[in-house]
C-alpha positions as protocol buffer text, in pm:
chain_id: "A"
residue {
  index: 1
  type: UNK
  ca { x: -1249 y: 9790 z: 13629 }
}
residue {
  index: 2
  type: UNK
  ca { x: -1196 y: 10116 z: 13440 }
}
residue {
  index: 3
  type: UNK
  ca { x: -976 y: 10248 z: 13724 }
}
residue {
  index: 4
  type: UNK
  ca { x: -751 y: 9942 z: 13682 }
}
residue {
  index: 5
  type: UNK
  ca { x: -718 y: 10013 z: 13308 }
}
residue {
  index: 6
  type: UNK
  ca { x: -637 y: 10376 z: 13382 }
}
residue {
  index: 7
  type: UNK
  ca { x: -369 y: 10278 z: 13635 }
}
residue {
  index: 8
  type: UNK
  ca { x: -226 y: 10028 z: 13386 }
}
residue {
  index: 9
  type: UNK
  ca { x: -216 y: 10303 z: 13122 }
}
residue {
  index: 10
  type: UNK
  ca { x: -33 y: 10539 z: 13358 }
}
residue {
  index: 11
  type: UNK
  ca { x: 195 y: 10268 z: 13492 }
}
residue {
  index: 12
  type: UNK
  ca { x: 98 y: 10334 z: 13854 }
}
residue {
  index: 13
  type: UNK
  ca { x: -160 y: 10521 z: 14057 }
}
residue {
  index: 14
  type: UNK
  ca { x: -228 y: 10879 z: 13941 }
}
residue {
  index: 15
  type: UNK
  ca { x: -87 y: 11025 z: 14263 }
}
residue {
  index: 16
  type: UNK
  ca { x: 243 y: 10840 z: 14234 }
}
residue {
  index: 17
  type: UNK
  ca { x: 272 y: 10926 z: 13866 }
}
residue {
  index: 18
  type: UNK
  ca { x: 210 y: 11294 z: 13947 }
}
residue {
  index: 19
  type: UNK
  ca { x: 477 y: 11293 z: 14219 }
}
residue {
  index: 20
  type: UNK
  ca { x: 724 y: 11116 z: 13986 }
}
residue {
  index: 21
  type: UNK
  ca { x: 655 y: 11368 z: 13707 }
}
residue {
  index: 22
  type: UNK
  ca { x: 701 y: 11662 z: 13944 }
}
residue {
  index: 23
  type: UNK
  ca { x: 1031 y: 11521 z: 14070 }
}
residue {
  index: 24
  type: UNK
  ca { x: 1163 y: 11447 z: 13720 }
}
residue {
  index: 25
  type: UNK
  ca { x: 1054 y: 11790 z: 13596 }
}
residue {
  index: 26
  type: UNK
  ca { x: 1243 y: 11953 z: 13881 }
}
residue {
  index: 27
  type: UNK
  ca { x: 1561 y: 11751 z: 13810 }
}
residue {
  index: 28
  type: UNK
  ca { x: 1546 y: 11818 z: 13435 }
}
residue {
  index: 29
  type: UNK
  ca { x: 1476 y: 12186 z: 13502 }
}
residue {
  index: 30
  type: UNK
  ca { x: 1784 y: 12213 z: 13725 }
}
residue {
  index: 31
  type: UNK
  ca { x: 2004 y: 12042 z: 13464 }
}
residue {
  index: 32
  type: UNK
  ca { x: 1873 y: 12259 z: 13180 }
}
residue {
  index: 33
  type: UNK
  ca { x: 1916 y: 12575 z: 13388 }
}
residue {
  index: 34
  type: UNK
  ca { x: 2274 y: 12473 z: 13464 }
}
residue {
  index: 35
  type: UNK
  ca { x: 2331 y: 12438 z: 13090 }
}
residue {
  index: 36
  type: UNK
  ca { x: 2178 y: 12785 z: 13038 }
}
residue {
  index: 37
  type: UNK
  ca { x: 1898 y: 12640 z: 12828 }
}
residue {
  index: 38
  type: UNK
  ca { x: 1549 y: 12782 z: 12807 }
}
residue {
  index: 39
  type: UNK
  ca { x: 1233 y: 12647 z: 12642 }
}
residue {
  index: 40
  type: UNK
  ca { x: 1210 y: 12959 z: 12427 }
}
residue {
  index: 41
  type: UNK
  ca { x: 1555 y: 12890 z: 12282 }
}
residue {
  index: 42
  type: UNK
  ca { x: 1429 y: 12549 z: 12167 }
}
residue {
  index: 43
  type: UNK
  ca { x: 1126 y: 12707 z: 12001 }
}
residue {
  index: 44
  type: UNK
  ca { x: 1343 y: 12969 z: 11832 }
}
residue {
  index: 45
  type: UNK
  ca { x: 1587 y: 12701 z: 11713 }
}
residue {
  index: 46
  type: UNK
  ca { x: 1308 y: 12503 z: 11549 }
}
residue {
  index: 47
  type: UNK
  ca { x: 1170 y: 12820 z: 11392 }
}
residue {
  index: 48
  type: UNK
  ca { x: 1515 y: 12916 z: 11260 }
}
residue {
  index: 49
  type: UNK
  ca { x: 1558 y: 12567 z: 11116 }
}
residue {
  index: 50
  type: UNK
  ca { x: 1242 y: 12599 z: 10906 }
}
residue {
  index: 51
  type: UNK
  ca { x: 1328 y: 12953 z: 10803 }
}
residue {
  index: 52
  type: UNK
  ca { x: 1671 y: 12836 z: 10681 }
}
residue {
  index: 53
  type: UNK
  ca { x: 1511 y: 12556 z: 10480 }
}
residue {
  index: 54
  type: UNK
  ca { x: 1268 y: 12806 z: 10330 }
}
residue {
  index: 55
  type: UNK
  ca { x: 1549 y: 13049 z: 10248 }
}
residue {
  index: 56
  type: UNK
  ca { x: 1753 y: 12778 z: 10077 }
}
residue {
  index: 57
  type: UNK
  ca { x: 1483 y: 12762 z: 9814 }
}
residue {
  index: 58
  type: UNK
  ca { x: 1386 y: 12408 z: 9898 }
}
residue {
  index: 59
  type: UNK
  ca { x: 1720 y: 12278 z: 9770 }
}
residue {
  index: 60
  type: UNK
  ca { x: 1750 y: 12079 z: 10091 }
}
residue {
  index: 61
  type: UNK
  ca { x: 1423 y: 11902 z: 10013 }
}
residue {
  index: 62
  type: UNK
  ca { x: 1547 y: 11828 z: 9662 }
}
residue {
  index: 63
  type: UNK
  ca { x: 1871 y: 11689 z: 9806 }
}
residue {
  index: 64
  type: UNK
  ca { x: 1671 y: 11478 z: 10052 }
}
residue {
  index: 65
  type: UNK
  ca { x: 1465 y: 11337 z: 9765 }
}
residue {
  index: 66
  type: UNK
  ca { x: 1775 y: 11244 z: 9567 }
}
residue {
  index: 67
  type: UNK
  ca { x: 1926 y: 11070 z: 9872 }
}
residue {
  index: 68
  type: UNK
  ca { x: 1599 y: 10886 z: 9925 }
}
residue {
  index: 69
  type: UNK
  ca { x: 1580 y: 10757 z: 9568 }
}
residue {
  index: 70
  type: UNK
  ca { x: 1948 y: 10667 z: 9563 }
}
residue {
  index: 71
  type: UNK
  ca { x: 1903 y: 10459 z: 9877 }
}
residue {
  index: 72
  type: UNK
  ca { x: 1577 y: 10308 z: 9752 }
}
residue {
  index: 73
  type: UNK
  ca { x: 1753 y: 10183 z: 9439 }
}
residue {
  index: 74
  type: UNK
  ca { x: 1969 y: 9966 z: 9666 }
}
residue {
  index: 75
  type: UNK
  ca { x: 1735 y: 9889 z: 9956 }
}
residue {
  index: 76
  type: UNK
  ca { x: 1416 y: 9789 z: 9775 }
}
residue {
  index: 77
  type: UNK
  ca { x: 1574 y: 9520 z: 9552 }
}
residue {
  index: 78
  type: UNK
  ca { x: 1767 y: 9380 z: 9850 }
}
residue {
  index: 79
  type: UNK
  ca { x: 1446 y: 9372 z: 10055 }
}
residue {
  index: 80
  type: UNK
  ca { x: 1262 y: 9202 z: 9770 }
}
residue {
  index: 81
  type: UNK
  ca { x: 1536 y: 8940 z: 9727 }
}
residue {
  index: 82
  type: UNK
  ca { x: 1540 y: 8860 z: 10101 }
}
residue {
  index: 83
  type: UNK
  ca { x: 1161 y: 8828 z: 10100 }
}
residue {
  index: 84
  type: UNK
  ca { x: 1182 y: 8587 z: 9807 }
}
residue {
  index: 85
  type: UNK
  ca { x: 1456 y: 8387 z: 9977 }
}
residue {
  index: 86
  type: UNK
  ca { x: 1249 y: 8361 z: 10297 }
}
residue {
  index: 87
  type: UNK
  ca { x: 938 y: 8267 z: 10101 }
}
residue {
  index: 88
  type: UNK
  ca { x: 1123 y: 7990 z: 9914 }
}
residue {
  index: 89
  type: UNK
  ca { x: 1261 y: 7856 z: 10243 }
}
residue {
  index: 90
  type: UNK
  ca { x: 917 y: 7799 z: 10395 }
}
């Protein structure tokens, strides 16, 4: 019974899933190598992204907050009106 749940979670038997993952990893590795991409470059890119945000003095976060509130001023009332319209229609 628990083996059936485990297979359902994986989507197939563990052996087949392992073979499929090995094959897909090989294909993706070949494509990324052809594009001259390495896992370390991804890690360094993410690190540089956070360093740039830090160096901007959190102005990007402030800008994000202003965009959020500007959008919320429009979205929340529209959402509320549509909820009221659907509630009245029931």
